[in-house]
N, CA, C and O atoms as a GROMACS GRO file, in nm:
protein
  372
    1MET      N    1  -5.486  -5.125   4.211
    1MET     CA    2  -5.408  -5.005   4.317
    1MET      C    3  -5.465  -4.865   4.260
    1MET      O    4  -5.487  -4.827   4.144
    2ASN      N    5  -5.477  -4.812   4.368
    2ASN     CA    6  -5.498  -4.656   4.333
    2ASN      C    7  -5.387  -4.603   4.278
    2ASN      O    8  -5.272  -4.634   4.310
    3SER      N    9  -5.432  -4.488   4.160
    3SER     CA   10  -5.335  -4.431   4.112
    3SER      C   11  -5.236  -4.314   4.159
    3SER      O   12  -5.126  -4.273   4.123
    4SER      N   13  -5.345  -4.274   4.272
    4SER     CA   14  -5.259  -4.168   4.372
    4SER      C   15  -5.184  -4.267   4.446
    4SER      O   16  -5.069  -4.227   4.462
    5THR      N   17  -5.202  -4.365   4.491
    5THR     CA   18  -5.084  -4.427   4.568
    5THR      C   19  -4.940  -4.447   4.468
    5THR      O   20  -4.832  -4.392   4.493
    6LEU      N   21  -4.970  -4.541   4.347
    6LEU     CA   22  -4.875  -4.493   4.313
    6LEU      C   23  -4.789  -4.422   4.204
    6LEU      O   24  -4.704  -4.474   4.131
    7THR      N   25  -4.838  -4.267   4.211
    7THR     CA   26  -4.781  -4.157   4.203
    7THR      C   27  -4.706  -4.130   4.321
    7THR      O   28  -4.597  -4.078   4.302
    8ASN      N   29  -4.741  -4.153   4.439
    8ASN     CA   30  -4.677  -4.115   4.572
    8ASN      C   31  -4.587  -4.179   4.611
    8ASN      O   32  -4.518  -4.130   4.701
    9SER      N   33  -4.558  -4.297   4.564
    9SER     CA   34  -4.453  -4.394   4.614
    9SER      C   35  -4.351  -4.332   4.503
    9SER      O   36  -4.259  -4.258   4.539
   10SER      N   37  -4.372  -4.365   4.371
   10SER     CA   38  -4.284  -4.292   4.261
   10SER      C   39  -4.222  -4.186   4.302
   10SER      O   40  -4.099  -4.177   4.301
   11LEU      N   41  -4.302  -4.096   4.344
   11LEU     CA   42  -4.227  -3.946   4.395
   11LEU      C   43  -4.136  -3.940   4.526
   11LEU      O   44  -4.058  -3.853   4.565
   12SER      N   45  -4.165  -4.036   4.568
   12SER     CA   46  -4.067  -4.019   4.693
   12SER      C   47  -3.957  -4.108   4.666
   12SER      O   48  -3.871  -4.060   4.739
   13ASN      N   49  -3.900  -4.214   4.605
   13ASN     CA   50  -3.855  -4.329   4.533
   13ASN      C   51  -3.751  -4.193   4.383
   13ASN      O   52  -3.670  -4.215   4.293
   14ALA      N   53  -3.809  -4.085   4.429
   14ALA     CA   54  -3.721  -4.049   4.306
   14ALA      C   55  -3.585  -3.955   4.310
   14ALA      O   56  -3.557  -3.880   4.404
   15LYS      N   57  -3.502  -3.975   4.183
   15LYS     CA   58  -3.379  -3.926   4.278
   15LYS      C   59  -3.366  -3.790   4.213
   15LYS      O   60  -3.416  -3.754   4.106
   16PRO      N   61  -3.280  -3.710   4.305
   16PRO     CA   62  -3.207  -3.572   4.254
   16PRO      C   63  -3.171  -3.553   4.122
   16PRO      O   64  -3.100  -3.637   4.067
   17TRP      N   65  -3.217  -3.436   4.051
   17TRP     CA   66  -3.163  -3.398   3.917
   17TRP      C   67  -3.027  -3.424   3.884
   17TRP      O   68  -2.997  -3.451   3.768
   18TRP      N   69  -2.923  -3.416   3.995
   18TRP     CA   70  -2.805  -3.445   3.937
   18TRP      C   71  -2.711  -3.526   3.941
   18TRP      O   72  -2.589  -3.519   3.930
   19SER      N   73  -2.823  -3.645   3.967
   19SER     CA   74  -2.776  -3.805   3.973
   19SER      C   75  -2.787  -3.863   3.828
   19SER      O   76  -2.752  -3.978   3.799
   20PHE      N   77  -2.839  -3.771   3.739
   20PHE     CA   78  -2.870  -3.882   3.594
   20PHE      C   79  -2.754  -3.797   3.514
   20PHE      O   80  -2.722  -3.678   3.516
   21GLY      N   81  -2.715  -3.890   3.456
   21GLY     CA   82  -2.590  -3.852   3.341
   21GLY      C   83  -2.613  -3.777   3.244
   21GLY      O   84  -2.529  -3.705   3.190
   22MET      N   85  -2.754  -3.790   3.204
   22MET     CA   86  -2.828  -3.741   3.038
   22MET      C   87  -2.791  -3.562   3.116
   22MET      O   88  -2.746  -3.476   3.040
   23VAL      N   89  -2.815  -3.528   3.262
   23VAL     CA   90  -2.832  -3.400   3.232
   23VAL      C   91  -2.692  -3.352   3.249
   23VAL      O   92  -2.685  -3.229   3.251
   24TRP      N   93  -2.609  -3.398   3.259
   24TRP     CA   94  -2.470  -3.340   3.321
   24TRP      C   95  -2.461  -3.356   3.105
   24TRP      O   96  -2.435  -3.254   3.041
   25MET      N   97  -2.475  -3.427   3.068
   25MET     CA   98  -2.399  -3.412   2.933
   25MET      C   99  -2.476  -3.307   2.832
   25MET      O  100  -2.434  -3.253   2.730
   26VAL      N  101  -2.641  -3.293   2.914
   26VAL     CA  102  -2.711  -3.166   2.824
   26VAL      C  103  -2.622  -3.011   2.880
   26VAL      O  104  -2.606  -2.901   2.827
   27ILE      N  105  -2.585  -3.061   2.991
   27ILE     CA  106  -2.493  -2.905   3.050
   27ILE      C  107  -2.375  -2.883   2.983
   27ILE      O  108  -2.345  -2.771   2.941
   28ALA      N  109  -2.302  -2.985   2.967
   28ALA     CA  110  -2.182  -2.993   2.922
   28ALA      C  111  -2.153  -2.938   2.782
   28ALA      O  112  -2.045  -2.880   2.767
   29GLY      N  113  -2.234  -2.949   2.681
   29GLY     CA  114  -2.249  -2.924   2.576
   29GLY      C  115  -2.204  -2.767   2.540
   29GLY      O  116  -2.108  -2.726   2.476
   30PRO      N  117  -2.298  -2.702   2.600
   30PRO     CA  118  -2.325  -2.510   2.614
   30PRO      C  119  -2.174  -2.470   2.700
   30PRO      O  120  -2.084  -2.392   2.670
   31ALA      N  121  -2.193  -2.567   2.827
   31ALA     CA  122  -2.074  -2.497   2.882
   31ALA      C  123  -1.909  -2.466   2.816
   31ALA      O  124  -1.834  -2.368   2.817
   32VAL      N  125  -1.898  -2.657   2.740
   32VAL     CA  126  -1.761  -2.619   2.669
   32VAL      C  127  -1.792  -2.506   2.575
   32VAL      O  128  -1.702  -2.424   2.554
   33VAL      N  129  -1.891  -2.494   2.524
   33VAL     CA  130  -1.905  -2.395   2.376
   33VAL      C  131  -1.885  -2.250   2.452
   33VAL      O  132  -1.839  -2.161   2.381
   34VAL      N  133  -1.915  -2.217   2.593
   34VAL     CA  134  -1.876  -2.110   2.651
   34VAL      C  135  -1.728  -2.111   2.677
   34VAL      O  136  -1.679  -2.004   2.642
   35VAL      N  137  -1.674  -2.163   2.708
   35VAL     CA  138  -1.571  -2.159   2.749
   35VAL      C  139  -1.448  -2.168   2.646
   35VAL      O  140  -1.328  -2.142   2.657
   36ALA      N  141  -1.536  -2.219   2.532
   36ALA     CA  142  -1.422  -2.208   2.378
   36ALA      C  143  -1.431  -2.063   2.344
   36ALA      O  144  -1.331  -1.993   2.328
   37ALA      N  145  -1.552  -2.020   2.335
   37ALA     CA  146  -1.568  -1.882   2.312
   37ALA      C  147  -1.458  -1.756   2.400
   37ALA      O  148  -1.399  -1.652   2.371
   38PHE      N  149  -1.474  -1.824   2.492
   38PHE     CA  150  -1.372  -1.704   2.643
   38PHE      C  151  -1.218  -1.716   2.589
   38PHE      O  152  -1.136  -1.624   2.600
   39ALA      N  153  -1.184  -1.877   2.512
   39ALA     CA  154  -1.031  -1.896   2.527
   39ALA      C  155  -1.031  -1.805   2.384
   39ALA      O  156  -0.947  -1.716   2.396
   40THR      N  157  -1.091  -1.800   2.265
   40THR     CA  158  -1.066  -1.788   2.133
   40THR      C  159  -1.064  -1.607   2.176
   40THR      O  160  -0.974  -1.540   2.124
   41LEU      N  161  -1.142  -1.551   2.251
   41LEU     CA  162  -1.154  -1.418   2.288
   41LEU      C  163  -1.031  -1.331   2.360
   41LEU      O  164  -0.994  -1.214   2.358
   42TYR      N  165  -0.988  -1.458   2.428
   42TYR     CA  166  -0.859  -1.435   2.515
   42TYR      C  167  -0.723  -1.411   2.391
   42TYR      O  168  -0.641  -1.320   2.379
   43LEU      N  169  -0.745  -1.532   2.314
   43LEU     CA  170  -0.634  -1.537   2.174
   43LEU      C  171  -0.644  -1.363   2.097
   43LEU      O  172  -0.557  -1.282   2.064
   44ALA      N  173  -0.781  -1.360   2.091
   44ALA     CA  174  -0.770  -1.244   1.949
   44ALA      C  175  -0.717  -1.097   2.035
   44ALA      O  176  -0.667  -0.997   1.984
   45ILE      N  177  -0.747  -1.122   2.180
   45ILE     CA  178  -0.712  -0.964   2.223
   45ILE      C  179  -0.559  -0.981   2.258
   45ILE      O  180  -0.482  -0.894   2.215
   46THR      N  181  -0.508  -1.085   2.331
   46THR     CA  182  -0.343  -1.086   2.347
   46THR      C  183  -0.267  -1.069   2.229
   46THR      O  184  -0.179  -0.983   2.226
   47ILE      N  185  -0.306  -1.184   2.071
   47ILE     CA  186  -0.247  -1.204   2.002
   47ILE      C  187  -0.301  -1.131   1.832
   47ILE      O  188  -0.355  -1.186   1.736
   48PRO      N  189  -0.254  -0.977   1.854
   48PRO     CA  190  -0.353  -0.972   1.743
   48PRO      C  191  -0.266  -0.956   1.569
   48PRO      O  192  -0.156  -0.926   1.523
   49ASP      N  193  -0.350  -0.983   1.540
   49ASP     CA  194  -0.270  -0.968   1.356
   49ASP      C  195  -0.188  -0.894   1.321
   49ASP      O  196  -0.207  -0.774   1.338
   50PRO      N  197  -0.060  -0.945   1.255
   50PRO     CA  198   0.049  -0.812   1.249
   50PRO      C  199   0.000  -0.780   1.103
   50PRO      O  200  -0.047  -0.853   1.016
   51VAL      N  201   0.034  -0.604   1.106
   51VAL     CA  202  -0.057  -0.546   0.959
   51VAL      C  203   0.053  -0.584   0.865
   51VAL      O  204   0.170  -0.570   0.899
   52LEU      N  205   0.021  -0.629   0.752
   52LEU     CA  206   0.120  -0.688   0.680
   52LEU      C  207   0.162  -0.560   0.530
   52LEU      O  208   0.072  -0.479   0.507
   53PRO      N  209   0.232  -0.554   0.482
   53PRO     CA  210   0.276  -0.414   0.414
   53PRO      C  211   0.188  -0.432   0.236
   53PRO      O  212   0.163  -0.527   0.161
   54THR      N  213   0.163  -0.277   0.232
   54THR     CA  214   0.099  -0.336   0.108
   54THR      C  215   0.144  -0.366  -0.051
   54THR      O  216   0.078  -0.402  -0.149
   55GLU      N  217   0.300  -0.331  -0.030
   55GLU     CA  218   0.405  -0.341  -0.102
   55GLU      C  219   0.420  -0.520  -0.134
   55GLU      O  220   0.433  -0.567  -0.247
   56ALA      N  221   0.416  -0.599  -0.005
   56ALA     CA  222   0.432  -0.690  -0.033
   56ALA      C  223   0.333  -0.750  -0.118
   56ALA      O  224   0.378  -0.808  -0.217
   57LEU      N  225   0.193  -0.747  -0.101
   57LEU     CA  226   0.092  -0.804  -0.133
   57LEU      C  227   0.044  -0.750  -0.285
   57LEU      O  228  -0.031  -0.822  -0.351
   58ASN      N  229   0.080  -0.646  -0.328
   58ASN     CA  230   0.045  -0.614  -0.495
   58ASN      C  231   0.160  -0.612  -0.536
   58ASN      O  232   0.242  -0.523  -0.514
   59PRO      N  233   0.180  -0.744  -0.624
   59PRO     CA  234   0.337  -0.719  -0.719
   59PRO      C  235   0.323  -0.588  -0.807
   59PRO      O  236   0.435  -0.544  -0.832
   60ARG      N  237   0.215  -0.504  -0.867
   60ARG     CA  238   0.234  -0.441  -0.926
   60ARG      C  239   0.303  -0.316  -0.920
   60ARG      O  240   0.324  -0.241  -1.015
   61ASN      N  241   0.346  -0.297  -0.766
   61ASN     CA  242   0.409  -0.190  -0.707
   61ASN      C  243   0.544  -0.213  -0.702
   61ASN      O  244   0.614  -0.111  -0.702
   62ALA      N  245   0.602  -0.325  -0.699
   62ALA     CA  246   0.722  -0.374  -0.671
   62ALA      C  247   0.804  -0.377  -0.767
   62ALA      O  248   0.799  -0.462  -0.856
   63ILE      N  249   0.896  -0.276  -0.758
   63ILE     CA  250   1.006  -0.240  -0.908
   63ILE      C  251   1.080  -0.333  -0.952
   63ILE      O  252   1.124  -0.326  -1.067
   64GLU      N  253   1.110  -0.444  -0.863
   64GLU     CA  254   1.219  -0.542  -0.876
   64GLU      C  255   1.163  -0.628  -0.987
   64GLU      O  256   1.236  -0.672  -1.076
   65ASN      N  257   1.038  -0.650  -0.981
   65ASN     CA  258   0.891  -0.766  -1.039
   65ASN      C  259   0.843  -0.689  -1.152
   65ASN      O  260   0.755  -0.742  -1.220
   66GLN      N  261   0.889  -0.564  -1.187
   66GLN     CA  262   0.798  -0.488  -1.281
   66GLN      C  263   0.833  -0.542  -1.449
   66GLN      O  264   0.746  -0.512  -1.531
   67GLY      N  265   0.932  -0.605  -1.491
   67GLY     CA  266   0.976  -0.642  -1.604
   67GLY      C  267   0.900  -0.818  -1.624
   67GLY      O  268   0.854  -0.866  -1.728
   68LYS      N  269   0.909  -0.882  -1.490
   68LYS     CA  270   0.854  -1.013  -1.510
   68LYS      C  271   0.722  -1.012  -1.520
   68LYS      O  272   0.659  -1.111  -1.557
   69LEU      N  273   0.661  -0.891  -1.486
   69LEU     CA  274   0.502  -0.890  -1.464
   69LEU      C  275   0.469  -0.846  -1.569
   69LEU      O  276   0.385  -0.920  -1.620
   70ASP      N  277   0.506  -0.713  -1.663
   70ASP     CA  278   0.496  -0.721  -1.809
   70ASP      C  279   0.457  -0.817  -1.891
   70ASP      O  280   0.357  -0.807  -1.962
   71ALA      N  281   0.558  -0.947  -1.885
   71ALA     CA  282   0.567  -1.044  -1.979
   71ALA      C  283   0.490  -1.124  -1.931
   71ALA      O  284   0.459  -1.215  -2.008
   72ALA      N  285   0.443  -1.127  -1.827
   72ALA     CA  286   0.367  -1.218  -1.759
   72ALA      C  287   0.174  -1.178  -1.782
   72ALA      O  288   0.071  -1.240  -1.757
   73MET      N  289   0.201  -1.066  -1.831
   73MET     CA  290   0.066  -1.017  -1.817
   73MET      C  291   0.041  -0.951  -1.960
   73MET      O  292  -0.041  -0.859  -1.970
   74ALA      N  293   0.111  -0.998  -2.072
   74ALA     CA  294   0.054  -0.941  -2.213
   74ALA      C  295  -0.016  -1.013  -2.298
   74ALA      O  296  -0.048  -0.961  -2.405
   75PRO      N  297  -0.053  -1.142  -2.269
   75PRO     CA  298  -0.133  -1.217  -2.318
   75PRO      C  299  -0.276  -1.219  -2.286
   75PRO      O  300  -0.371  -1.253  -2.356
   76ALA      N  301  -0.271  -1.150  -2.092
   76ALA     CA  302  -0.396  -1.090  -2.073
   76ALA      C  303  -0.486  -0.965  -2.135
   76ALA      O  304  -0.606  -0.948  -2.157
   77MET      N  305  -0.360  -0.883  -2.152
   77MET     CA  306  -0.352  -0.795  -2.197
   77MET      C  307  -0.450  -0.767  -2.324
   77MET      O  308  -0.548  -0.694  -2.332
   78GLN      N  309  -0.376  -0.869  -2.440
   78GLN     CA  310  -0.417  -0.899  -2.532
   78GLN      C  311  -0.536  -0.904  -2.582
   78GLN      O  312  -0.598  -0.866  -2.681
   79ALA      N  313  -0.560  -1.001  -2.421
   79ALA     CA  314  -0.733  -1.072  -2.474
   79ALA      C  315  -0.840  -0.931  -2.442
   79ALA      O  316  -0.938  -0.889  -2.503
   80ARG      N  317  -0.775  -0.883  -2.324
   80ARG     CA  318  -0.875  -0.735  -2.290
   80ARG      C  319  -0.899  -0.655  -2.388
   80ARG      O  320  -1.017  -0.624  -2.402
   81ASN      N  321  -0.798  -0.596  -2.485
   81ASN     CA  322  -0.779  -0.503  -2.584
   81ASN      C  323  -0.891  -0.570  -2.661
   81ASN      O  324  -0.999  -0.510  -2.662
   82HIS      N  325  -0.882  -0.687  -2.727
   82HIS     CA  326  -0.935  -0.751  -2.841
   82HIS      C  327  -1.092  -0.760  -2.822
   82HIS      O  328  -1.167  -0.756  -2.919
   83ALA      N  329  -1.139  -0.774  -2.682
   83ALA     CA  330  -1.278  -0.794  -2.615
   83ALA      C  331  -1.297  -0.661  -2.639
   83ALA      O  332  -1.373  -0.656  -2.736
   84ALA      N  333  -1.264  -0.526  -2.596
   84ALA     CA  334  -1.282  -0.415  -2.603
   84ALA      C  335  -1.312  -0.317  -2.722
   84ALA      O  336  -1.415  -0.251  -2.735
   85THR      N  337  -1.188  -0.320  -2.821
   85THR     CA  338  -1.242  -0.311  -2.928
   85THR      C  339  -1.236  -0.403  -3.028
   85THR      O  340  -1.204  -0.360  -3.138
   86GLY      N  341  -1.262  -0.527  -3.017
   86GLY     CA  342  -1.325  -0.585  -3.156
   86GLY      C  343  -1.177  -0.623  -3.279
   86GLY      O  344  -1.176  -0.672  -3.392
   87VAL      N  345  -1.091  -0.584  -3.208
   87VAL     CA  346  -0.939  -0.581  -3.340
   87VAL      C  347  -0.878  -0.687  -3.261
   87VAL      O  348  -0.848  -0.692  -3.142
   88VAL      N  349  -0.865  -0.798  -3.385
   88VAL     CA  350  -0.775  -0.919  -3.372
   88VAL      C  351  -0.624  -0.812  -3.335
   88VAL      O  352  -0.595  -0.726  -3.418
   89PRO      N  353  -0.550  -0.825  -3.229
   89PRO     CA  354  -0.380  -0.811  -3.186
   89PRO      C  355  -0.307  -0.867  -3.317
   89PRO      O  356  -0.332  -0.981  -3.356
   90GLY      N  357  -0.214  -0.783  -3.385
   90GLY     CA  358  -0.113  -0.833  -3.445
   90GLY      C  359   0.016  -0.847  -3.351
   90GLY      O  360   0.047  -0.779  -3.254
   91LYS      N  361   0.120  -1.017  -3.442
   91LYS     CA  362   0.259  -0.962  -3.381
   91LYS      C  363   0.264  -0.855  -3.335
   91LYS      O  364   0.207  -0.767  -3.399
   92GLN      N  365   0.344  -0.810  -3.182
   92GLN     CA  366   0.426  -0.750  -3.166
   92GLN      C  367   0.579  -0.752  -3.186
   92GLN      O  368   0.634  -0.862  -3.174
   93LYS      N  369   0.641  -0.663  -3.210
   93LYS     CA  370   0.846  -0.698  -3.217
   93LYS      C  371   0.892  -0.671  -3.105
   93LYS      O  372   1.013  -0.684  -3.084
   0.00000   0.00000   0.00000
């Protein structure tokens, strides 16, 4: 058989590109990503994050927790002072 005859007959029986399932799987991946990106953009624009007050995030500025904070930070402060000066701290009254 001639190779040109084989090529011509195989081209005449070729299916269109949209009839193959693999093509739609390759197209569907990026299409889903684009749709998800637009959905995320919509949510980011319509529902902004609330601004939190800085007092709630920083317990050092809260007046009601000041006594508890000093007691909790005492070992850390002693270690910091010992590392900076080299003097072993004594017992505090």
